[in-house]
DONU-381002 format. One record per residue (C-alpha): residue in three letters; x negated, z, y. Coordinates in steps of 0.5 Angstrom, whole numbers, plus 500, padded with zeros to 3 digits. Each point is the difference from the previous one (the first is absolute). Layout:
ALAXZY;...
This chain:
UNK843782508;UNK494503496;UNK498497493;UNK496503495;UNK495496496;UNK498500492;UNK494499497;UNK498496493;UNK497506496;UNK496495496;UNK497497507;UNK499506503;UNK495502494;UNK497493501;UNK498501507;UNK497507498;UNK496497495;UNK498494504;UNK497506506;UNK496504494;UNK497494497;UNK498497507;UNK497507502;UNK496500494;UNK497493501;UNK499502508;UNK496507497;UNK496496495;UNK498494505;UNK498505505;UNK496503496;UNK496493500;UNK500500508;UNK496507500;UNK494497496;UNK500493503;UNK497498507;UNK500494504;UNK505494498;UNK501503493;UNK503506503;UNK505495505;UNK502497494;UNK502506496;UNK503503507;UNK505494500;UNK502501493;UNK501507500;UNK505498507;UNK503495496;UNK501504494;UNK503506504;UNK504497505;UNK502494496;UNK502506495;UNK504504505;UNK503494503;UNK503498492;UNK502507499;UNK504500507;UNK503493498;UNK502502493;UNK503506502;UNK504496506;UNK502495494;UNK503507496;UNK504502506;UNK507497501;UNK506501505;UNK507500497;UNK504493502;UNK494499505;UNK496493498;UNK492502502;UNK495495502;UNK493499502;UNK497497506;UNK493496497;UNK496501506;UNK501507501;UNK499501493;UNK493497500;UNK499503506;UNK501507497;UNK495498495;UNK495498504;UNK500506504;UNK499505494;UNK494496498;UNK497500507;UNK501507502;UNK497502493;UNK495496500;UNK498503507;UNK501507497;UNK494498495;UNK496497505;UNK499506504;UNK499504495;UNK493503499;UNK499499493;UNK493502498;UNK501506505;UNK507501501;UNK501504506;UNK507504502;UNK502496506;UNK499494496;UNK504502495;UNK506502504;UNK499494505;UNK500496494;UNK506503496;UNK504500507;UNK499493501;UNK502498493;UNK506505501;UNK502496506;UNK500493496;UNK504503494;UNK505502505;UNK500493504;UNK501497494;UNK506504497;UNK504500507;UNK498493501;UNK502498493;UNK507504501;UNK501495506;UNK499495496;UNK506501497;UNK506496501;UNK507503499;UNK507501503;UNK498507502;UNK497503506;UNK494505498;UNK498507504;UNK495505498;UNK500508499;UNK495503504;UNK498505495;UNK499496494;UNK496495504;UNK495505502;UNK500502493;UNK498493498;UNK495500505;UNK497506498;UNK500497493;UNK497494502;UNK494503504;UNK499505494;UNK500495494;UNK495496504;UNK495505502;UNK500503493;UNK499492498;UNK494499504;UNK497508498;UNK501498493;UNK497494500;UNK494502503;UNK499506495;UNK496498493;UNK505501495;UNK500500493;UNK506495496;UNK505506499;UNK499502507;UNK502494503;UNK506499495;UNK503507503;UNK497498507;UNK504493499;UNK507503498;UNK499505506;UNK499495505;UNK506494496;UNK505506500;UNK498502508;UNK500492502;UNK507500496;UNK503506503;UNK498497507;UNK504494499;UNK506504497;UNK500505505;UNK500494505;UNK506497497;UNK504507500;UNK499500508;UNK503493500;UNK508501502;UNK504493498;UNK507499504;UNK504494498;UNK501495505;UNK505494496;UNK503499493;UNK495496496;UNK502496494;UNK494502496;UNK501504493;UNK499507501;UNK497505496;UNK492501498;UNK495494501;UNK501494497;UNK497497494;UNK496495504;UNK498506504;UNK497503494;UNK496494498;UNK497499507;UNK498507500;UNK497499492;UNK497494503;UNK496503506;UNK498506495;UNK497495495;UNK497496506;UNK497507503;UNK498503493;UNK496493498;UNK497500507;UNK498508500;UNK497499492;UNK495494503;UNK498504506;UNK499506494;UNK496496495;UNK496497506;UNK499507502;UNK498502493;UNK495494499;UNK497501506;UNK499507498;UNK497498494;UNK495496503;UNK498506505;UNK499505495;UNK495495496;UNK496499507;UNK500507501;UNK498502493;UNK494494500;UNK498503507;UNK500507497;UNK496497494;UNK495497505;UNK499506505;UNK499504493;UNK494495498;UNK497500507;UNK500508500;UNK497500493;UNK494495503;UNK500504506;UNK499507496;UNK495496495;UNK495497506;UNK501504506;UNK497507503;UNK505505501;UNK502501507;UNK499492500;UNK505500495;UNK505504503;UNK500496506;UNK502493496;UNK505504496;UNK503503507;UNK500492503;UNK503498493;UNK506505500;UNK501499507;UNK501492500;UNK504501493;UNK505506502;UNK500496507;UNK500507504;UNK496501507;UNK495505497;UNK497503493;UNK494504498;UNK497506497;UNK500508502;UNK496506497;UNK503507501;UNK495506501;UNK503505497;UNK496506504;UNK502497507;UNK506497497;UNK498493504;UNK501493498;UNK494495502;UNK502493500;UNK494495499;UNK503494497;UNK505497504;UNK503493500;UNK505497506;UNK504493501;UNK496500507;UNK505503504;UNK501507498;UNK494505502;UNK496502494;UNK501507497;UNK492503500;UNK498507501;UNK502507498;UNK508502500;UNK502507499;UNK505500493;UNK505504504;UNK501494505;UNK503496495;UNK505506498;UNK501505495;UNK505496496;UNK496494499;UNK493504499;UNK504504495;UNK503494496;UNK492497500;UNK497506497;UNK505501495;UNK498493498;UNK507496502;UNK499493503;UNK503500507;UNK505495503;UNK503500506;UNK505495503;UNK500503507;UNK496505502;UNK504501506;UNK506501496;UNK499502493;UNK501508497;UNK493500498;UNK497498507;UNK505505504;UNK495505503;UNK497499507;UNK494499499;UNK500495494;UNK504496505;UNK495501506;UNK495497495;UNK503494498;UNK501498508;UNK493501501;UNK497496495;UNK505495500;UNK504501493;UNK507500498;UNK500499493;UNK495502495;UNK498500492;UNK495505498;UNK497500493;UNK496507499;UNK494501495;UNK500507498;UNK494503496;UNK500507497;UNK507502503;UNK497498507;UNK502494505;UNK493496500;UNK502493503;UNK506496503;UNK501492499;UNK505498506;UNK504494502;UNK503501508;UNK505496503;UNK501500508;UNK508499498;UNK505503496;UNK499497493;UNK504501493;UNK494501494;UNK503497494;UNK499503493;UNK495494498;UNK496501506;UNK499508499;UNK498499493;UNK495494501;UNK497504506;UNK500506495;UNK496495495;UNK495498505;UNK499506502;UNK498502493;UNK495495499;UNK496502506;UNK500507499;UNK493500496;UNK497497506;UNK503505505;UNK498506496;UNK493496499;UNK500500508;UNK502507501;UNK494502495;UNK495496503;UNK502502507;UNK499508497;UNK493497497;UNK498498507;UNK502506504;UNK496504495;UNK494496500;UNK500500508;UNK500508499;UNK495500495;UNK495494501;UNK494504501;UNK500502492;UNK503494497;UNK496495504;UNK497497493;UNK507500497;UNK503496506;UNK496494498;UNK504499494;UNK507500503;UNK504493499;UNK506497503;UNK508499496;UNK499496494;UNK493502498;UNK502507500;UNK505498495;UNK495496496;UNK495506500;UNK506505498;UNK502495494;UNK493500498;UNK500508500;UNK506500496;UNK497495495;UNK493504499;UNK505507499;UNK501496494;UNK493499498;UNK498508501;UNK500502493;UNK497494497;UNK494500505;UNK499508499;UNK499499492;UNK495494501;UNK496504506;UNK500506496;UNK497496494;UNK495497505;UNK498507503;UNK499502492;UNK496494499;UNK495502506;UNK500507499;UNK499499492;UNK494496502;UNK497505505;UNK501505495;UNK496497495;UNK494497504;UNK499508502;UNK500502493;UNK496494497;UNK495499507;UNK494500495;UNK502493497;UNK499494505;UNK504495496;UNK506504499;UNK500503507;UNK500492502;UNK506498496;UNK504506502;UNK498499507;UNK503492499;UNK506503497;UNK501505505;UNK499494506;UNK505496496;UNK505505500;UNK499502507;UNK501493502;UNK507499496;UNK502506505;UNK497496506;UNK505494498;UNK506504499;UNK499504507;UNK498493503;UNK506497497;UNK505506502;UNK497500507;UNK501492501;UNK507500498;UNK502506504;UNK497498507;UNK504498506;UNK498493502;UNK502495504;UNK503493496;UNK493496499;UNK502493497;UNK494497496;UNK499496494;UNK500503493;UNK502499493;UNK506504498;UNK498501493;UNK494504502;UNK504504504;UNK505502494;UNK494500495;UNK497505505;UNK506505500;UNK501499493;UNK499507498;UNK504503506;UNK506496498;UNK499503493;UNK500507502;UNK506498505;UNK504498494;UNK499505495;UNK499499493;UNK507499498;UNK499493504;UNK496494497;UNK496496505;UNK499493499;UNK495495504;UNK501493500;UNK496498505;UNK498492502;UNK493499497;UNK499495506;UNK502504506;UNK501497507;UNK498504506;UNK506502505;UNK500503507;UNK502507500;UNK498507501;UNK497503494;UNK503507501;UNK508497501;UNK499496494;UNK498506496;UNK506504503;UNK505494498;UNK497501493;UNK500507500;UNK507500503;UNK503496495;UNK497504495;UNK503506502;UNK507497501;UNK499497493;UNK498507497;UNK506503503;UNK505495497;UNK497501493;UNK501508499;UNK500499493;UNK494496500;UNK499493499;UNK495494502;UNK497497506;UNK497494501;UNK496497506;UNK499493500;UNK496495505;UNK501492501;UNK499495505;UNK506495501;UNK501495505;UNK506501505;UNK504495504;UNK507499503;UNK501508501;UNK504503505;UNK495506501;UNK494497498;UNK495495503;UNK498494495;UNK494501496;UNK496504495;UNK502508498;UNK498505496;UNK506504497;UNK499507498;UNK505501495;UNK502508498;UNK505500494;UNK503506497;UNK505502494;UNK504505504;UNK507501502;UNK501494505;UNK504499506;UNK507498501;UNK502494505;UNK501505506;UNK494504499;UNK496494500;UNK502497506;UNK498506504;UNK494502496;UNK496497505;UNK503504506;UNK497505504;UNK502507498;UNK505498494;UNK498503494;UNK503502494;UNK496506498;UNK502507501;UNK499504507;UNK493502501;UNK498495494;UNK499493504;UNK499498507;UNK503493499;UNK495497503;UNK496498495;UNK502493498;UNK502499508;UNK492501501;UNK498495495;UNK505495502;UNK497501507;UNK493500498;UNK501494496;UNK503497506;UNK494502505;UNK496496495;UNK504494500;UNK504501494;UNK506503497;UNK503504494;UNK505498495;UNK504505496;UNK503498493;UNK504506496;UNK507501497;UNK502507497;UNK497501493;UNK496494500;UNK493503505;UNK498498506;UNK495495503;UNK497500506;UNK496494503;UNK496500506;UNK497493502;UNK493500504;UNK498494503;UNK493497498;UNK494500504;UNK495495500;UNK495505502;UNK496503495;UNK499508499;UNK495504502;UNK495502495;UNK498508499;UNK494502503;UNK497501493;UNK500493499;UNK496498506;UNK494496497;UNK496502506;UNK500507499;UNK494503495;UNK497506499;UNK493498502;UNK495506503;UNK501501508;UNK494501505;UNK501507502;UNK505502505;UNK502506505;UNK507502498;UNK503506503;UNK506503496;UNK506503504;UNK505504495;UNK503507502;UNK500502492;UNK493503499;UNK501498492;UNK501493501;UNK495500506;UNK495502495;UNK501496495;UNK500494504;UNK493502503;UNK497500493;UNK504494498;UNK497496506;UNK493503499;UNK500498493;UNK502492502;UNK493501504;UNK503501507;UNK498505505;UNK507505501;UNK502504506;UNK506504500;UNK505504505;UNK507504499;UNK504497505;UNK501495506;UNK497504505;UNK493502497;UNK500492497;UNK500498508;UNK495505501;UNK496497494;UNK501493502;UNK497502508;UNK493502497;UNK499494495;UNK505494497;UNK500499493;UNK501493497;UNK507502497;UNK505505501;UNK504502494;UNK506503503;UNK506505497;UNK507498503;UNK504507499;UNK495505504;UNK503506505;UNK499500507;UNK498493501;UNK502495494;UNK496494498;UNK504495504;UNK499504506;UNK493500499;UNK499493498;UNK503497507;UNK495505503;UNK494497496;UNK503493502;UNK500502507;UNK493502500;UNK496497494;UNK504494499;UNK495496495;UNK500507495;UNK503498493;UNK506505498;UNK502502493;UNK506503500;UNK501505494;UNK507502498;UNK504503494;UNK507498505;UNK504494499;UNK498494506;UNK502502506;UNK502496506;UNK494504504;UNK495497495;UNK503493500;UNK500500508;UNK492502499;UNK499496494;UNK496493501;UNK493499503;UNK495505499;UNK506505497;UNK502500492;UNK503504496;UNK498504493;UNK506504497;UNK498507496;UNK498501495;UNK494495498;UNK494498497;UNK493499503;UNK500493498;UNK507499504;UNK496504506;UNK494495500;UNK504494500;UNK505502505;UNK493502504;UNK497493499;UNK507497502;UNK500504507;UNK493498502;UNK502492498;UNK502499507;UNK494503504;UNK496496495;UNK503494501;UNK499501508;UNK492502499;
């Protein structure tokens, strides 16, 4: 006789809750499997297996306790019941083990789901066979098949959901669906069971006994406790993992900042590509540039893990597919988990290229400028990979940090190409080109010079007014020698002031390599006092509090000027309504500082009364490309450049600031025992005593200046001859060799440096004096030394006489 069973509704609900809770715990722990490796991954795999397998078994056992048969006493074989628990855990663990967590394949997902589903079925039907009751059990094949499908489907869904990156709300919904499916499998299996009465039973009938209910609650409580402990462990480990990841990303940001600050463009990109590859654990990273005319990507920066071939050379944009390229041109980041399966990469050409370059997964960040795609930064992986949202956002941040370097490299490449086609016409200018960090320094100088234009124009017009006025009065009063002498002196004084202005401007704006030498910071600041005043404007009071007993430092004078001027400009911008700026210097001994070596330092402090900075801005103030100024008003490189310059000198930069309390920047520069060099005018061995007549050849393409020099040399008592360019001067040297060659630098055809090299080759001992109104050039410095000296225009005759004397000193010493 077939017996119909009944269920305790409370215990049925409890079993379903256990299934849902177990599913949620397993999903959460599985997330740790994805991000772990080695022994830690095995630990979390075991934890997830126990959580899901044990939870399913607990749900099954509670549901069995909820079931009762009228007039039939029910019992369970202990060993078979425990064996069913072991089977559930082992099969679940096997499914989690063969699952490819970092790069999930469909075949692995199906295999894992099939294995886990079989384990659930084995656990269920073994648990059924563990029942001891006075009845026989047979099964309805249709319901058995339904339970099989539900078990395998639920298990496959479980491992698929566990391999996905889910938020809390998604995880809860997934757990409810999984728990419901697991419960459905059990009750479908119970529906398949047909019970037939064998012998009368003395036991009381009806629903589950009180003892069974308590037992079910106890098992549920123990299961819940175990799951809670596992869940808490996963949460705690996730917290530690997130902290470690946050620290790793902070360290990477700092390393990228150091690379951008100190390296050349191409070297920086190679180093950053390697950092990205190691951080994201991919097989290939790099940069590509798009030629918008030919629609071709050029790849010249690529890092690989050593097994994947590098992606270098030129590839047509169409090779990567219309959809992907269209998304990149629209400025969208492209993240594809599997190029051979995703909708975005379903074009035949795209998948063919993916196979050719051995790539299954990509993350690409585009740089779009003026509505056109310029450059891409990419991550490639040989296997399918799920890109997490935080990985994408961090990759976009890193790409943005390198944007300026990439654009600078593009501009430099364009300049190199232009230089190759116009080399004959720009030969002189090519000597002034410099590498990635010097170009930025030069642009900052020119930006600062722009602040001085109006003040310089006003001062220079005053100079010209004094010169013109003096000569005008000389012309009108030529018959009064004493008055003419006074007016000529005033004109010379004004002209020398103009010469000082132009010399200062040229020295400040010149492009040169870093040259560390002993100097007094007080002298550098004092030399640019007027420039600072013009930069700050009339609304800001400039106060200099310089050390009366200064100490020498080893630094580059131009970089020190740039430090002070940049800080002054920043301070001015922070005081739009006016205020005061104080620049002070002092010497302090430093010991036990983590960034500075023990010793004496000159501290240059620049204090303003501006708006100040909040804590967030203060922390990021020295990051490259970070600026609070509006677009187009600042590059974000000022403080970063100052920090880099200070570090090159062995110093550091410290900032103190608060909102509404102004800002003070302290620049530490290490003291040196070397003494600053004295200016030429302070040399005691130079005098204006008369000299024996010399033969001087003057080479200058400017006729007026050449005529003036000719008369001036003759006025000094020497014998002068002239030539208007390099070739004619070489011809004159073939006829007669002078004692001194007075040579202009900037001349058409053959410039002064070229002629000097030829003169050195043929007349090695002939002293050469360069005269030029340009800034110092590398070409002159390359020749300067024995028998070569430099005299900047404009100059007075006594300066020319002293320079001629210096030029002859080495030869006279040998004679």
